[in-house]
CHARMM internal coordinates of N, CA and C (Angstrom, degrees):
IC EDIT
DIST 1 N 1 CA 1.4456
DIST 1 CA 1 C 1.5287
ANGL 1 N 1 CA 1 C 106.76
DIST 1 C 2 N 1.2870
ANGL 1 CA 1 C 2 N 115.83
DIHE 1 N 1 CA 1 C 2 N 127.70
DIST 2 N 2 CA 1.4592
ANGL 1 C 2 N 2 CA 117.40
DIHE 1 CA 1 C 2 N 2 CA -179.93
DIST 2 CA 2 C 1.5293
ANGL 2 N 2 CA 2 C 110.19
DIHE 1 C 2 N 2 CA 2 C -83.46
DIST 2 C 3 N 1.2999
ANGL 2 CA 2 C 3 N 115.75
DIHE 2 N 2 CA 2 C 3 N 168.59
DIST 3 N 3 CA 1.4638
ANGL 2 C 3 N 3 CA 122.05
DIHE 2 CA 2 C 3 N 3 CA -173.24
DIST 3 CA 3 C 1.5247
ANGL 3 N 3 CA 3 C 112.40
DIHE 2 C 3 N 3 CA 3 C -62.47
DIST 3 C 4 N 1.3287
ANGL 3 CA 3 C 4 N 117.29
DIHE 3 N 3 CA 3 C 4 N -39.80
DIST 4 N 4 CA 1.4717
ANGL 3 C 4 N 4 CA 119.83
DIHE 3 CA 3 C 4 N 4 CA -178.05
DIST 4 CA 4 C 1.5206
ANGL 4 N 4 CA 4 C 111.62
DIHE 3 C 4 N 4 CA 4 C -65.34
DIST 4 C 5 N 1.3311
ANGL 4 CA 4 C 5 N 117.50
DIHE 4 N 4 CA 4 C 5 N -44.67
DIST 5 N 5 CA 1.4631
ANGL 4 C 5 N 5 CA 119.17
DIHE 4 CA 4 C 5 N 5 CA -179.43
DIST 5 CA 5 C 1.5249
ANGL 5 N 5 CA 5 C 110.63
DIHE 4 C 5 N 5 CA 5 C -69.21
DIST 5 C 6 N 1.3225
ANGL 5 CA 5 C 6 N 116.49
DIHE 5 N 5 CA 5 C 6 N -34.21
DIST 6 N 6 CA 1.4590
ANGL 5 C 6 N 6 CA 120.92
DIHE 5 CA 5 C 6 N 6 CA 176.75
DIST 6 CA 6 C 1.5262
ANGL 6 N 6 CA 6 C 110.62
DIHE 5 C 6 N 6 CA 6 C -61.98
DIST 6 C 7 N 1.3311
ANGL 6 CA 6 C 7 N 116.89
DIHE 6 N 6 CA 6 C 7 N -48.38
DIST 7 N 7 CA 1.4596
ANGL 6 C 7 N 7 CA 120.77
DIHE 6 CA 6 C 7 N 7 CA -179.37
DIST 7 CA 7 C 1.5211
ANGL 7 N 7 CA 7 C 111.74
DIHE 6 C 7 N 7 CA 7 C -68.13
DIST 7 C 8 N 1.3340
ANGL 7 CA 7 C 8 N 117.62
DIHE 7 N 7 CA 7 C 8 N -34.73
DIST 8 N 8 CA 1.4641
ANGL 7 C 8 N 8 CA 120.58
DIHE 7 CA 7 C 8 N 8 CA 176.40
DIST 8 CA 8 C 1.5248
ANGL 8 N 8 CA 8 C 110.24
DIHE 7 C 8 N 8 CA 8 C -63.05
DIST 8 C 9 N 1.3308
ANGL 8 CA 8 C 9 N 116.50
DIHE 8 N 8 CA 8 C 9 N -44.07
DIST 9 N 9 CA 1.4571
ANGL 8 C 9 N 9 CA 120.71
DIHE 8 CA 8 C 9 N 9 CA 179.44
DIST 9 CA 9 C 1.5210
ANGL 9 N 9 CA 9 C 110.74
DIHE 8 C 9 N 9 CA 9 C -63.32
DIST 9 C 10 N 1.3274
ANGL 9 CA 9 C 10 N 116.53
DIHE 9 N 9 CA 9 C 10 N -43.59
DIST 10 N 10 CA 1.4581
ANGL 9 C 10 N 10 CA 119.91
DIHE 9 CA 9 C 10 N 10 CA 179.04
DIST 10 CA 10 C 1.5222
ANGL 10 N 10 CA 10 C 111.29
DIHE 9 C 10 N 10 CA 10 C -63.57
DIST 10 C 11 N 1.3200
ANGL 10 CA 10 C 11 N 117.12
DIHE 10 N 10 CA 10 C 11 N -41.90
DIST 11 N 11 CA 1.4591
ANGL 10 C 11 N 11 CA 121.03
DIHE 10 CA 10 C 11 N 11 CA 178.89
DIST 11 CA 11 C 1.5245
ANGL 11 N 11 CA 11 C 110.42
DIHE 10 C 11 N 11 CA 11 C -62.07
DIST 11 C 12 N 1.3244
ANGL 11 CA 11 C 12 N 116.83
DIHE 11 N 11 CA 11 C 12 N -41.82
DIST 12 N 12 CA 1.4623
ANGL 11 C 12 N 12 CA 120.34
DIHE 11 CA 11 C 12 N 12 CA 178.39
DIST 12 CA 12 C 1.5261
ANGL 12 N 12 CA 12 C 110.71
DIHE 11 C 12 N 12 CA 12 C -61.84
DIST 12 C 13 N 1.3247
ANGL 12 CA 12 C 13 N 116.94
DIHE 12 N 12 CA 12 C 13 N -41.17
DIST 13 N 13 CA 1.4652
ANGL 12 C 13 N 13 CA 120.61
DIHE 12 CA 12 C 13 N 13 CA 178.30
DIST 13 CA 13 C 1.5204
ANGL 13 N 13 CA 13 C 110.25
DIHE 12 C 13 N 13 CA 13 C -63.30
DIST 13 C 14 N 1.3300
ANGL 13 CA 13 C 14 N 116.81
DIHE 13 N 13 CA 13 C 14 N -43.72
DIST 14 N 14 CA 1.4622
ANGL 13 C 14 N 14 CA 119.99
DIHE 13 CA 13 C 14 N 14 CA -178.80
DIST 14 CA 14 C 1.5221
ANGL 14 N 14 CA 14 C 112.07
DIHE 13 C 14 N 14 CA 14 C -68.01
DIST 14 C 15 N 1.3207
ANGL 14 CA 14 C 15 N 117.93
DIHE 14 N 14 CA 14 C 15 N -34.05
DIST 15 N 15 CA 1.4612
ANGL 14 C 15 N 15 CA 121.02
DIHE 14 CA 14 C 15 N 15 CA 178.30
DIST 15 CA 15 C 1.5215
ANGL 15 N 15 CA 15 C 110.03
DIHE 14 C 15 N 15 CA 15 C -65.91
DIST 15 C 16 N 1.3307
ANGL 15 CA 15 C 16 N 116.55
DIHE 15 N 15 CA 15 C 16 N -44.23
DIST 16 N 16 CA 1.4551
ANGL 15 C 16 N 16 CA 119.61
DIHE 15 CA 15 C 16 N 16 CA -179.21
DIST 16 CA 16 C 1.5246
ANGL 16 N 16 CA 16 C 111.94
DIHE 15 C 16 N 16 CA 16 C -75.67
DIST 16 C 17 N 1.3216
ANGL 16 CA 16 C 17 N 117.73
DIHE 16 N 16 CA 16 C 17 N -11.47
DIST 17 N 17 CA 1.4609
ANGL 16 C 17 N 17 CA 121.18
DIHE 16 CA 16 C 17 N 17 CA 178.09
DIST 17 CA 17 C 1.5241
ANGL 17 N 17 CA 17 C 111.39
DIHE 16 C 17 N 17 CA 17 C -78.43
DIST 17 C 18 N 1.3151
ANGL 17 CA 17 C 18 N 118.32
DIHE 17 N 17 CA 17 C 18 N -1.28
DIST 18 N 18 CA 1.4561
ANGL 17 C 18 N 18 CA 121.78
DIHE 17 CA 17 C 18 N 18 CA -179.52
DIST 18 CA 18 C 1.5229
ANGL 18 N 18 CA 18 C 112.93
DIHE 17 C 18 N 18 CA 18 C -80.97
DIST 18 C 19 N 1.2994
ANGL 18 CA 18 C 19 N 118.34
DIHE 18 N 18 CA 18 C 19 N 15.14
DIST 19 N 19 CA 1.4600
ANGL 18 C 19 N 19 CA 121.54
DIHE 18 CA 18 C 19 N 19 CA 177.18
DIST 19 CA 19 C 1.5299
ANGL 19 N 19 CA 19 C 108.67
DIHE 18 C 19 N 19 CA 19 C -72.92
DIST 19 C 20 N 1.3285
ANGL 19 CA 19 C 20 N 117.17
DIHE 19 N 19 CA 19 C 20 N -174.84
DIST 20 N 20 CA 1.4580
ANGL 19 C 20 N 20 CA 120.92
DIHE 19 CA 19 C 20 N 20 CA -178.38
DIST 20 CA 20 C 1.5237
ANGL 20 N 20 CA 20 C 112.85
DIHE 19 C 20 N 20 CA 20 C -63.52
DIST 20 C 21 N 1.3062
ANGL 20 CA 20 C 21 N 117.42
DIHE 20 N 20 CA 20 C 21 N -39.26
DIST 21 N 21 CA 1.4567
ANGL 20 C 21 N 21 CA 120.35
DIHE 20 CA 20 C 21 N 21 CA 178.19
DIST 21 CA 21 C 1.5218
ANGL 21 N 21 CA 21 C 109.01
DIHE 20 C 21 N 21 CA 21 C -76.63
DIST 21 C 22 N 1.3160
ANGL 21 CA 21 C 22 N 115.51
DIHE 21 N 21 CA 21 C 22 N 138.11
DIST 22 N 22 CA 1.4573
ANGL 21 C 22 N 22 CA 118.89
DIHE 21 CA 21 C 22 N 22 CA -179.05
DIST 22 CA 22 C 1.5197
ANGL 22 N 22 CA 22 C 110.43
DIHE 21 C 22 N 22 CA 22 C -101.22
DIST 22 C 23 N 1.2985
ANGL 22 CA 22 C 23 N 115.18
DIHE 22 N 22 CA 22 C 23 N 136.35
DIST 23 N 23 CA 1.4539
ANGL 22 C 23 N 23 CA 121.89
DIHE 22 CA 22 C 23 N 23 CA 175.03
DIST 23 CA 23 C 1.5190
ANGL 23 N 23 CA 23 C 106.51
DIHE 22 C 23 N 23 CA 23 C -97.12
DIST 23 C 24 N 1.3289
ANGL 23 CA 23 C 24 N 116.78
DIHE 23 N 23 CA 23 C 24 N 129.03
DIST 24 N 24 CA 1.4595
ANGL 23 C 24 N 24 CA 119.44
DIHE 23 CA 23 C 24 N 24 CA -176.47
DIST 24 CA 24 C 1.5221
ANGL 24 N 24 CA 24 C 112.75
DIHE 23 C 24 N 24 CA 24 C -93.90
DIST 24 C 25 N 1.3416
ANGL 24 CA 24 C 25 N 116.98
DIHE 24 N 24 CA 24 C 25 N -26.40
DIST 25 N 25 CA 1.4595
ANGL 24 C 25 N 25 CA 118.76
DIHE 24 CA 24 C 25 N 25 CA 178.28
DIST 25 CA 25 C 1.5187
ANGL 25 N 25 CA 25 C 110.04
DIHE 24 C 25 N 25 CA 25 C -154.52
DIST 25 C 26 N 1.3202
ANGL 25 CA 25 C 26 N 114.15
DIHE 25 N 25 CA 25 C 26 N 158.06
DIST 26 N 26 CA 1.4617
ANGL 25 C 26 N 26 CA 121.21
DIHE 25 CA 25 C 26 N 26 CA 177.04
DIST 26 CA 26 C 1.5169
ANGL 26 N 26 CA 26 C 107.73
DIHE 25 C 26 N 26 CA 26 C -134.11
DIST 26 C 27 N 1.3243
ANGL 26 CA 26 C 27 N 116.77
DIHE 26 N 26 CA 26 C 27 N 135.79
DIST 27 N 27 CA 1.4584
ANGL 26 C 27 N 27 CA 121.68
DIHE 26 CA 26 C 27 N 27 CA 177.72
DIST 27 CA 27 C 1.5201
ANGL 27 N 27 CA 27 C 108.15
DIHE 26 C 27 N 27 CA 27 C -106.24
DIST 27 C 28 N 1.3179
ANGL 27 CA 27 C 28 N 115.54
DIHE 27 N 27 CA 27 C 28 N 122.35
DIST 28 N 28 CA 1.4579
ANGL 27 C 28 N 28 CA 121.37
DIHE 27 CA 27 C 28 N 28 CA -175.66
DIST 28 CA 28 C 1.5190
ANGL 28 N 28 CA 28 C 108.73
DIHE 27 C 28 N 28 CA 28 C -119.25
DIST 28 C 29 N 1.3254
ANGL 28 CA 28 C 29 N 116.55
DIHE 28 N 28 CA 28 C 29 N 128.48
DIST 29 N 29 CA 1.4587
ANGL 28 C 29 N 29 CA 121.46
DIHE 28 CA 28 C 29 N 29 CA 175.71
DIST 29 CA 29 C 1.5160
ANGL 29 N 29 CA 29 C 107.56
DIHE 28 C 29 N 29 CA 29 C -103.31
DIST 29 C 30 N 1.3242
ANGL 29 CA 29 C 30 N 116.03
DIHE 29 N 29 CA 29 C 30 N 122.38
DIST 30 N 30 CA 1.4662
ANGL 29 C 30 N 30 CA 121.83
DIHE 29 CA 29 C 30 N 30 CA -179.32
DIST 30 CA 30 C 1.5280
ANGL 30 N 30 CA 30 C 108.48
DIHE 29 C 30 N 30 CA 30 C -110.43
DIST 30 C 31 N 1.3142
ANGL 30 CA 30 C 31 N 116.14
DIHE 30 N 30 CA 30 C 31 N 112.80
DIST 31 N 31 CA 1.4582
ANGL 30 C 31 N 31 CA 119.71
DIHE 30 CA 30 C 31 N 31 CA 178.54
DIST 31 CA 31 C 1.5192
ANGL 31 N 31 CA 31 C 109.86
DIHE 30 C 31 N 31 CA 31 C -89.44
DIST 31 C 32 N 1.3096
ANGL 31 CA 31 C 32 N 115.66
DIHE 31 N 31 CA 31 C 32 N 154.89
DIST 32 N 32 CA 1.4548
ANGL 31 C 32 N 32 CA 120.48
DIHE 31 CA 31 C 32 N 32 CA 175.58
DIST 32 CA 32 C 1.5111
ANGL 32 N 32 CA 32 C 114.93
DIHE 31 C 32 N 32 CA 32 C 87.46
DIST 32 C 33 N 1.3285
ANGL 32 CA 32 C 33 N 118.12
DIHE 32 N 32 CA 32 C 33 N 10.57
DIST 33 N 33 CA 1.4621
ANGL 32 C 33 N 33 CA 119.62
DIHE 32 CA 32 C 33 N 33 CA 176.83
DIST 33 CA 33 C 1.5259
ANGL 33 N 33 CA 33 C 108.06
DIHE 32 C 33 N 33 CA 33 C -73.91
DIST 33 C 34 N 1.3132
ANGL 33 CA 33 C 34 N 116.41
DIHE 33 N 33 CA 33 C 34 N 121.38
DIST 34 N 34 CA 1.4614
ANGL 33 C 34 N 34 CA 119.88
DIHE 33 CA 33 C 34 N 34 CA -175.56
DIST 34 CA 34 C 1.5182
ANGL 34 N 34 CA 34 C 113.31
DIHE 33 C 34 N 34 CA 34 C -107.44
DIST 34 C 35 N 1.3199
ANGL 34 CA 34 C 35 N 117.91
DIHE 34 N 34 CA 34 C 35 N -14.10
DIST 35 N 35 CA 1.4625
ANGL 34 C 35 N 35 CA 119.38
DIHE 34 CA 34 C 35 N 35 CA -178.92
DIST 35 CA 35 C 1.5231
ANGL 35 N 35 CA 35 C 109.33
DIHE 34 C 35 N 35 CA 35 C -152.18
DIST 35 C 36 N 1.3186
ANGL 35 CA 35 C 36 N 114.63
DIHE 35 N 35 CA 35 C 36 N 168.26
DIST 36 N 36 CA 1.4651
ANGL 35 C 36 N 36 CA 118.94
DIHE 35 CA 35 C 36 N 36 CA -179.45
DIST 36 CA 36 C 1.5241
ANGL 36 N 36 CA 36 C 111.74
DIHE 35 C 36 N 36 CA 36 C -68.56
DIST 36 C 37 N 1.3365
ANGL 36 CA 36 C 37 N 117.35
DIHE 36 N 36 CA 36 C 37 N -23.95
DIST 37 N 37 CA 1.4689
ANGL 36 C 37 N 37 CA 119.56
DIHE 36 CA 36 C 37 N 37 CA 178.23
DIST 37 CA 37 C 1.5279
ANGL 37 N 37 CA 37 C 110.96
DIHE 36 C 37 N 37 CA 37 C -65.63
DIST 37 C 38 N 1.3348
ANGL 37 CA 37 C 38 N 116.84
DIHE 37 N 37 CA 37 C 38 N -34.94
DIST 38 N 38 CA 1.4701
ANGL 37 C 38 N 38 CA 120.38
DIHE 37 CA 37 C 38 N 38 CA 177.48
DIST 38 CA 38 C 1.5279
ANGL 38 N 38 CA 38 C 110.16
DIHE 37 C 38 N 38 CA 38 C -63.56
DIST 38 C 39 N 1.3258
ANGL 38 CA 38 C 39 N 116.55
DIHE 38 N 38 CA 38 C 39 N -49.11
DIST 39 N 39 CA 1.4631
ANGL 38 C 39 N 39 CA 119.52
DIHE 38 CA 38 C 39 N 39 CA -179.03
DIST 39 CA 39 C 1.5245
ANGL 39 N 39 CA 39 C 111.12
DIHE 38 C 39 N 39 CA 39 C -66.80
DIST 39 C 40 N 1.3186
ANGL 39 CA 39 C 40 N 117.78
DIHE 39 N 39 CA 39 C 40 N -34.77
DIST 40 N 40 CA 1.4678
ANGL 39 C 40 N 40 CA 120.30
DIHE 39 CA 39 C 40 N 40 CA 176.98
DIST 40 CA 40 C 1.5245
ANGL 40 N 40 CA 40 C 111.50
DIHE 39 C 40 N 40 CA 40 C -66.09
DIST 40 C 41 N 1.3266
ANGL 40 CA 40 C 41 N 117.15
DIHE 40 N 40 CA 40 C 41 N -38.26
DIST 41 N 41 CA 1.4677
ANGL 40 C 41 N 41 CA 120.46
DIHE 40 CA 40 C 41 N 41 CA 178.56
DIST 41 CA 41 C 1.5283
ANGL 41 N 41 CA 41 C 110.76
DIHE 40 C 41 N 41 CA 41 C -64.79
DIST 41 C 42 N 1.3287
ANGL 41 CA 41 C 42 N 116.76
DIHE 41 N 41 CA 41 C 42 N -43.14
DIST 42 N 42 CA 1.4661
ANGL 41 C 42 N 42 CA 120.42
DIHE 41 CA 41 C 42 N 42 CA 178.60
DIST 42 CA 42 C 1.5271
ANGL 42 N 42 CA 42 C 109.83
DIHE 41 C 42 N 42 CA 42 C -65.93
DIST 42 C 43 N 1.3278
ANGL 42 CA 42 C 43 N 116.50
DIHE 42 N 42 CA 42 C 43 N -43.50
DIST 43 N 43 CA 1.4650
ANGL 42 C 43 N 43 CA 121.12
DIHE 42 CA 42 C 43 N 43 CA 178.55
DIST 43 CA 43 C 1.5257
ANGL 43 N 43 CA 43 C 110.82
DIHE 42 C 43 N 43 CA 43 C -58.11
DIST 43 C 44 N 1.3152
ANGL 43 CA 43 C 44 N 117.17
DIHE 43 N 43 CA 43 C 44 N -45.18
DIST 44 N 44 CA 1.4667
ANGL 43 C 44 N 44 CA 121.68
DIHE 43 CA 43 C 44 N 44 CA -179.55
DIST 44 CA 44 C 1.5284
ANGL 44 N 44 CA 44 C 111.00
DIHE 43 C 44 N 44 CA 44 C -62.92
DIST 44 C 45 N 1.3305
ANGL 44 CA 44 C 45 N 117.06
DIHE 44 N 44 CA 44 C 45 N -43.05
DIST 45 N 45 CA 1.4629
ANGL 44 C 45 N 45 CA 120.65
DIHE 44 CA 44 C 45 N 45 CA 179.93
DIST 45 CA 45 C 1.5267
ANGL 45 N 45 CA 45 C 111.39
DIHE 44 C 45 N 45 CA 45 C -67.23
DIST 45 C 46 N 1.3283
ANGL 45 CA 45 C 46 N 116.87
DIHE 45 N 45 CA 45 C 46 N -40.16
DIST 46 N 46 CA 1.4635
ANGL 45 C 46 N 46 CA 119.57
DIHE 45 CA 45 C 46 N 46 CA 178.52
DIST 46 CA 46 C 1.5223
ANGL 46 N 46 CA 46 C 111.06
DIHE 45 C 46 N 46 CA 46 C -63.41
DIST 46 C 47 N 1.3282
ANGL 46 CA 46 C 47 N 116.98
DIHE 46 N 46 CA 46 C 47 N -44.07
DIST 47 N 47 CA 1.4624
ANGL 46 C 47 N 47 CA 120.66
DIHE 46 CA 46 C 47 N 47 CA -179.01
DIST 47 CA 47 C 1.5233
ANGL 47 N 47 CA 47 C 112.45
DIHE 46 C 47 N 47 CA 47 C -67.15
DIST 47 C 48 N 1.3309
ANGL 47 CA 47 C 48 N 117.11
DIHE 47 N 47 CA 47 C 48 N -21.58
DIST 48 N 48 CA 1.4640
ANGL 47 C 48 N 48 CA 119.45
DIHE 47 CA 47 C 48 N 48 CA -179.72
DIST 48 CA 48 C 1.5296
ANGL 48 N 48 CA 48 C 112.63
DIHE 47 C 48 N 48 CA 48 C -78.58
DIST 48 C 49 N 1.3196
ANGL 48 CA 48 C 49 N 118.07
DIHE 48 N 48 CA 48 C 49 N -12.96
DIST 49 N 49 CA 1.4639
ANGL 48 C 49 N 49 CA 121.41
DIHE 48 CA 48 C 49 N 49 CA 178.49
DIST 49 CA 49 C 1.5260
ANGL 49 N 49 CA 49 C 109.77
DIHE 48 C 49 N 49 CA 49 C -71.58
DIST 49 C 50 N 1.3132
ANGL 49 CA 49 C 50 N 116.78
DIHE 49 N 49 CA 49 C 50 N 140.75
DIST 50 N 50 CA 1.4658
ANGL 49 C 50 N 50 CA 121.21
DIHE 49 CA 49 C 50 N 50 CA -172.36
DIST 50 CA 50 C 1.5264
ANGL 50 N 50 CA 50 C 113.61
DIHE 49 C 50 N 50 CA 50 C -66.78
DIST 50 C 51 N 1.3105
ANGL 50 CA 50 C 51 N 118.76
DIHE 50 N 50 CA 50 C 51 N -30.74
DIST 51 N 51 CA 1.4621
ANGL 50 C 51 N 51 CA 121.13
DIHE 50 CA 50 C 51 N 51 CA -176.52
DIST 51 CA 51 C 1.5214
ANGL 51 N 51 CA 51 C 113.47
DIHE 50 C 51 N 51 CA 51 C -89.45
DIST 51 C 52 N 1.3217
ANGL 51 CA 51 C 52 N 118.18
DIHE 51 N 51 CA 51 C 52 N -0.40
DIST 52 N 52 CA 1.4612
ANGL 51 C 52 N 52 CA 121.80
DIHE 51 CA 51 C 52 N 52 CA -177.19
DIST 52 CA 52 C 1.5238
ANGL 52 N 52 CA 52 C 109.43
DIHE 51 C 52 N 52 CA 52 C -91.10
DIST 52 C 53 N 1.3411
ANGL 52 CA 52 C 53 N 115.07
DIHE 52 N 52 CA 52 C 53 N 126.94
DIST 53 N 53 CA 1.4592
ANGL 52 C 53 N 53 CA 121.23
DIHE 52 CA 52 C 53 N 53 CA 177.83
DIST 53 CA 53 C 1.5255
ANGL 53 N 53 CA 53 C 110.81
DIHE 52 C 53 N 53 CA 53 C -89.68
DIST 53 C 54 N 1.3454
ANGL 53 CA 53 C 54 N 116.94
DIHE 53 N 53 CA 53 C 54 N -48.31
DIST 54 N 54 CA 1.4599
ANGL 53 C 54 N 54 CA 120.68
DIHE 53 CA 53 C 54 N 54 CA 179.51
DIST 54 CA 54 C 1.5239
ANGL 54 N 54 CA 54 C 109.46
DIHE 53 C 54 N 54 CA 54 C -155.53
DIST 54 C 55 N 1.3311
ANGL 54 CA 54 C 55 N 114.68
DIHE 54 N 54 CA 54 C 55 N 162.54
DIST 55 N 55 CA 1.4610
ANGL 54 C 55 N 55 CA 121.54
DIHE 54 CA 54 C 55 N 55 CA 179.58
DIST 55 CA 55 C 1.5200
ANGL 55 N 55 CA 55 C 107.90
DIHE 54 C 55 N 55 CA 55 C -132.63
DIST 55 C 56 N 1.3355
ANGL 55 CA 55 C 56 N 116.18
DIHE 55 N 55 CA 55 C 56 N 130.65
DIST 56 N 56 CA 1.4588
ANGL 55 C 56 N 56 CA 121.83
DIHE 55 CA 55 C 56 N 56 CA 176.43
DIST 56 CA 56 C 1.5228
ANGL 56 N 56 CA 56 C 107.35
DIHE 55 C 56 N 56 CA 56 C -114.88
DIST 56 C 57 N 1.3383
ANGL 56 CA 56 C 57 N 116.14
DIHE 56 N 56 CA 56 C 57 N 127.26
DIST 57 N 57 CA 1.4629
ANGL 56 C 57 N 57 CA 121.46
DIHE 56 CA 56 C 57 N 57 CA -176.84
DIST 57 CA 57 C 1.5208
ANGL 57 N 57 CA 57 C 109.53
DIHE 56 C 57 N 57 CA 57 C -107.64
DIST 57 C 58 N 1.3392
ANGL 57 CA 57 C 58 N 116.44
DIHE 57 N 57 CA 57 C 58 N 134.72
DIST 58 N 58 CA 1.4614
ANGL 57 C 58 N 58 CA 122.31
DIHE 57 CA 57 C 58 N 58 CA 170.31
DIST 58 CA 58 C 1.5227
ANGL 58 N 58 CA 58 C 106.90
DIHE 57 C 58 N 58 CA 58 C -117.77
DIST 58 C 59 N 1.3366
ANGL 58 CA 58 C 59 N 116.89
DIHE 58 N 58 CA 58 C 59 N 102.64
DIST 59 N 59 CA 1.4617
ANGL 58 C 59 N 59 CA 120.88
DIHE 58 CA 58 C 59 N 59 CA -175.91
DIST 59 CA 59 C 1.5247
ANGL 59 N 59 CA 59 C 112.65
DIHE 58 C 59 N 59 CA 59 C -71.05
DIST 59 C 60 N 1.3393
ANGL 59 CA 59 C 60 N 117.77
DIHE 59 N 59 CA 59 C 60 N -21.07
DIST 60 N 60 CA 1.4645
ANGL 59 C 60 N 60 CA 120.05
DIHE 59 CA 59 C 60 N 60 CA 178.47
DIST 60 CA 60 C 1.5216
ANGL 60 N 60 CA 60 C 111.66
DIHE 59 C 60 N 60 CA 60 C -68.42
DIST 60 C 61 N 1.3234
ANGL 60 CA 60 C 61 N 116.43
DIHE 60 N 60 CA 60 C 61 N -34.59
DIST 61 N 61 CA 1.4651
ANGL 60 C 61 N 61 CA 120.56
DIHE 60 CA 60 C 61 N 61 CA -178.35
DIST 61 CA 61 C 1.5206
ANGL 61 N 61 CA 61 C 112.58
DIHE 60 C 61 N 61 CA 61 C -110.70
DIST 61 C 62 N 1.3449
ANGL 61 CA 61 C 62 N 117.55
DIHE 61 N 61 CA 61 C 62 N 3.37
DIST 62 N 62 CA 1.4729
ANGL 61 C 62 N 62 CA 122.79
DIHE 61 CA 61 C 62 N 62 CA -176.85
DIST 62 CA 62 C 1.5264
ANGL 62 N 62 CA 62 C 111.36
DIHE 61 C 62 N 62 CA 62 C 54.21
DIST 62 C 63 N 1.3162
ANGL 62 CA 62 C 63 N 115.68
DIHE 62 N 62 CA 62 C 63 N 42.44
DIST 63 N 63 CA 1.4563
ANGL 62 C 63 N 63 CA 122.07
DIHE 62 CA 62 C 63 N 63 CA -176.54
DIST 63 CA 63 C 1.5235
ANGL 63 N 63 CA 63 C 110.79
DIHE 62 C 63 N 63 CA 63 C -111.70
DIST 63 C 64 N 1.3208
ANGL 63 CA 63 C 64 N 115.26
DIHE 63 N 63 CA 63 C 64 N 136.83
DIST 64 N 64 CA 1.4567
ANGL 63 C 64 N 64 CA 122.85
DIHE 63 CA 63 C 64 N 64 CA 174.24
DIST 64 CA 64 C 1.5228
ANGL 64 N 64 CA 64 C 107.03
DIHE 63 C 64 N 64 CA 64 C -115.61
DIST 64 C 65 N 1.3254
ANGL 64 CA 64 C 65 N 117.08
DIHE 64 N 64 CA 64 C 65 N 120.14
DIST 65 N 65 CA 1.4601
ANGL 64 C 65 N 65 CA 120.91
DIHE 64 CA 64 C 65 N 65 CA 174.75
DIST 65 CA 65 C 1.5251
ANGL 65 N 65 CA 65 C 106.46
DIHE 64 C 65 N 65 CA 65 C -100.97
DIST 65 C 66 N 1.3220
ANGL 65 CA 65 C 66 N 115.40
DIHE 65 N 65 CA 65 C 66 N 114.38
DIST 66 N 66 CA 1.4575
ANGL 65 C 66 N 66 CA 122.12
DIHE 65 CA 65 C 66 N 66 CA -176.03
DIST 66 CA 66 C 1.5264
ANGL 66 N 66 CA 66 C 108.28
DIHE 65 C 66 N 66 CA 66 C -101.88
DIST 66 C 67 N 1.3259
ANGL 66 CA 66 C 67 N 116.14
DIHE 66 N 66 CA 66 C 67 N 117.30
DIST 67 N 67 CA 1.4640
ANGL 66 C 67 N 67 CA 121.89
DIHE 66 CA 66 C 67 N 67 CA 176.87
DIST 67 CA 67 C 1.5217
ANGL 67 N 67 CA 67 C 107.55
DIHE 66 C 67 N 67 CA 67 C -94.83
DIST 67 C 68 N 1.3237
ANGL 67 CA 67 C 68 N 115.18
DIHE 67 N 67 CA 67 C 68 N 125.60
DIST 68 N 68 CA 1.4603
ANGL 67 C 68 N 68 CA 121.07
DIHE 67 CA 67 C 68 N 68 CA -176.13
DIST 68 CA 68 C 1.5221
ANGL 68 N 68 CA 68 C 111.36
DIHE 67 C 68 N 68 CA 68 C -95.17
DIST 68 C 69 N 1.3195
ANGL 68 CA 68 C 69 N 115.51
DIHE 68 N 68 CA 68 C 69 N 150.95
DIST 69 N 69 CA 1.4623
ANGL 68 C 69 N 69 CA 121.26
DIHE 68 CA 68 C 69 N 69 CA 177.21
DIST 69 CA 69 C 1.5224
ANGL 69 N 69 CA 69 C 109.39
DIHE 68 C 69 N 69 CA 69 C -70.06
DIST 69 C 70 N 1.3199
ANGL 69 CA 69 C 70 N 115.47
DIHE 69 N 69 CA 69 C 70 N 144.06
DIST 70 N 70 CA 1.4634
ANGL 69 C 70 N 70 CA 119.89
DIHE 69 CA 69 C 70 N 70 CA 175.83
DIST 70 CA 70 C 1.5134
ANGL 70 N 70 CA 70 C 108.62
DIHE 69 C 70 N 70 CA 70 C -79.83
DIST 70 C 71 N 1.3182
ANGL 70 CA 70 C 71 N 115.12
DIHE 70 N 70 CA 70 C 71 N 134.37
DIST 71 N 71 CA 1.4604
ANGL 70 C 71 N 71 CA 120.65
DIHE 70 CA 70 C 71 N 71 CA 178.69
DIST 71 CA 71 C 1.5182
ANGL 71 N 71 CA 71 C 108.81
DIHE 70 C 71 N 71 CA 71 C -102.12
DIST 71 C 72 N 1.3214
ANGL 71 CA 71 C 72 N 116.90
DIHE 71 N 71 CA 71 C 72 N 141.92
DIST 72 N 72 CA 1.4679
ANGL 71 C 72 N 72 CA 118.83
DIHE 71 CA 71 C 72 N 72 CA 176.73
DIST 72 CA 72 C 1.5247
ANGL 72 N 72 CA 72 C 110.22
DIHE 71 C 72 N 72 CA 72 C -64.87
DIST 72 C 73 N 1.3162
ANGL 72 CA 72 C 73 N 115.20
DIHE 72 N 72 CA 72 C 73 N 141.40
DIST 73 N 73 CA 1.4734
ANGL 72 C 73 N 73 CA 119.40
DIHE 72 CA 72 C 73 N 73 CA -178.55
DIST 73 CA 73 C 1.4841
ANGL 73 N 73 CA 73 C 112.21
DIHE 72 C 73 N 73 CA 73 C -82.24
END
COOR INIT
IC SEED 1 N 1 CA 1 C
IC BUILD
């Protein structure tokens, strides 16, 4: 999965997360990461999204845990 399609998918998930129920975190598995620069680029893009509070990376499993900001009800 290339970076653009990955970010498009994440954006779509975050847009649909604006329903009444709040999602507090999302776990994303990114396959095909070959170097730390790839994971750093994804990390930087995820953190630049307005609804993202923090991102935790596990390079052993290529997993990004995205913690979302709480919105007032």
